[in-house]
N, C-alpha and C positions, 0 to 999 in steps of 0.2 A: 461477481468474480470471486470465486477462488482456486489458484494454482493448484495441480494436483497430476503426483505418477504414478504410469500404467507400467503394472511386473505382467514379463507375458510366463507364465509357466505351463510343468505337465498339472494340471487340477484344476479339479472337474468344476468348482461353485468357485462364485464372485465374491472378495473380501478387503472387505475398504477399515484402509487404517488409519488410525492418527499416530504421524510422531512423531517430538518434535516438532509439535502446527507445522506439520505436512500432512497433506491426502494421499495416500497413495493405494492404489490400486492394485490388485491383483487374481488377476485375467486368466481363462484362460486359452494354451493359444490361438486360435482359431477366434477368439471374441467378439463379437463386430460391435463401432464404435459408437456406431448409436445406436446402441444395446446399454453403454458402456456411460454413454449421455444419462437414458433412456433414466438408471440406476441412479446416480446423480442427483441429479431431479428430484427425485423421490427421497430419499435420503440430505439434501440438500437440506433441511433444518436441522438434522442430528449430527450432520455434519460440520455447519455452521458455532452451535453449542459449543462441539468441540476443539470448531481451534477457537472460542474466544474465553473460553472455558484458560486456553494454553498461555494466550495473551494476556490477563487478569496474573496468572500466576507470574510470569514474567516479571508486571509491571510488580511488582511484589518486592519484587525481589533488585529496581532497583531503584536508587539514589538521588533524590536532591539534591546535589549538595555539593560543595567546594572542589576539580582536582575530574571530576566526573568524566567519562565522554559522550559531549554530545553532538549530530549529522546532522547537514545544513547539503545539499543536492552531491548528496554520494563524502563529503569532503568530512574530517574528523575535529572538536574543536572542546575545546576544555574550558568549562564553566568555572567559572570563578564567580569571586560575589566583592565588588567593591566598596568603600564607603563615599557617601558622595555630602554635601548640605545641602542639595534642593530635596524636596520632601518628599515628590511620587520616588519612584523607582524606577524603574525604566531599563530593556535589554539593549548591548548592540556587542556588533561586532567584531572583533579587533584583531588581522592578523587572524590567527589561530586561535585566540580566545573569544566564550558565549560569554558577556559577558553583564553579568546583571548589577545598577547600580545601586546602592539601596542610600536616604536618609541612617548614620551615621549614631544615631537615636533609636534608628528600626531594628527588633532580633524576625528576622526574615524567620520560619519556620518549613519545613520541607512543602506541605502541602499549596502552602502562601508559590512558594518557588518554583511546585510544577506548575496551576495555576497561571501562572505569570506566562512561563513557558508553552500553556496549550494554548494562549491568546497570541506570543512569537510568534508561534509555529501556521495558525492561521492561518493570519495574519501574512504574511509570506507569501504564504501558494496562494491567497489573493490574488499574489502580484506573479508569480511564479507561471502559477500551472498553468491560467489561460495563455498562454501566452505557445506553449508549446501545443495546447491544443489546438491550437485558432493553427498552430500549421501543419497539423495530422489533416485539420480539416479539408485545410488547401487545396493538400496534395490528393486526395480519397477522393474528395468532395462528392461528399456526403456532411450535411451536419445535419445535430440535431435538434429536435425542440426548443430541449432547456435544456443547461448545467446550472448545479455545484458542484459547492465547493463545500466541502465538512467535517466534521467528525463520525469517522465511522468505526466500527466493528467491524464491522463481519468481514468486508473486504476492500482490497483499493479501488475498485471500482464497480460501480454495474449501470446494465445498461436496460429499461421495460419494453414491457408492449409501446406505451404511449412518445416513445423516442426518444427520454428525459435521459440525460446522464448527468450517473452521479460520481465526483468522485474521489476518494480519503485525503486528505485536509494529510495528513505524518506522506506520504509519496513525496514533498518537497526533502525530508529528508535523504530520501535516493538521488541517485546521481539525474540527471537531464533524460539521457537516454533510456531508463527501465521510467521517466514517466511518459515519453512521451510510447513506450511499448504500453501502456496502463489507458494512454489514449485510446491510440490506435483501434490495441483492442477494444477498447464499448466500442468505440468508431465502428469498426470493423460487424461491430454486434448489431449498429442497423439497416445493415443488410444479412445477415445470415441470426439471426438469438437463439444458437447451437452453438457443440463445439465441434460441428459435420470436417471433415478433408474440408472443404468447399469453402469454410472459417478459418481455414488454417493457412490452404493454402491462398487469402485474400491477404493475408499480416501478414508470412512472409515475403508477399507479389511489394511491400514495401517496408521492409525492415527483413530482410535474408536473417539475420541473426538475430532474429528474437530470443533464440533462447538462452542466449547471456546475457539479455535481458529478467529474464524470468529466473537464471539461478542468481545473482543479485536478489531480487526480489524478495526469494524462498532463502533470503541470511539475515533472522530476526535484528534489525534497530529500534531501539525503544527510544 
């Protein structure tokens, strides 16, 4: 799943633009939605490649050191590096700080800190996301054949023809409302494997203000 905006105007052709990590589809005023879906499906590999390139560039700008900002369930935390006598480094949340405790004789490199945080987010995601997915499945009364939470570069989530749902571990950086929306989005794909009017009608039935969650997800959180 990747989000996109549609810009209808006085033009004859369809244009797909990637601007600041966002997908913008410019179409003629009365261009039908089913054709937009078809074009996006046809260009999916190209779009995903461009989105990945943007995210990779953003990661290179990010630093894993004392004082950096990180997010957990939509809340901002400041990274703190603390010394301890324990041999193994570990991560803990204290008030508004995301604390890494390391042996005072150990000098952690940024790559090591990044690896620790990636494991931390994956572990937390496997605790928090299933709780929200369970709420959604019970409300909608549709259930995937299986689901997984893992590292994903391409999207926040996807649902395939086998009714398998995959969710991005980085969702745990966003608010519970945003996570709910992505879970709902993929669950609705169990009935509609497209982005038709019926699909969005189903999404809005269970989450009338889903566009607010979309806006949150469009803000890049590293």
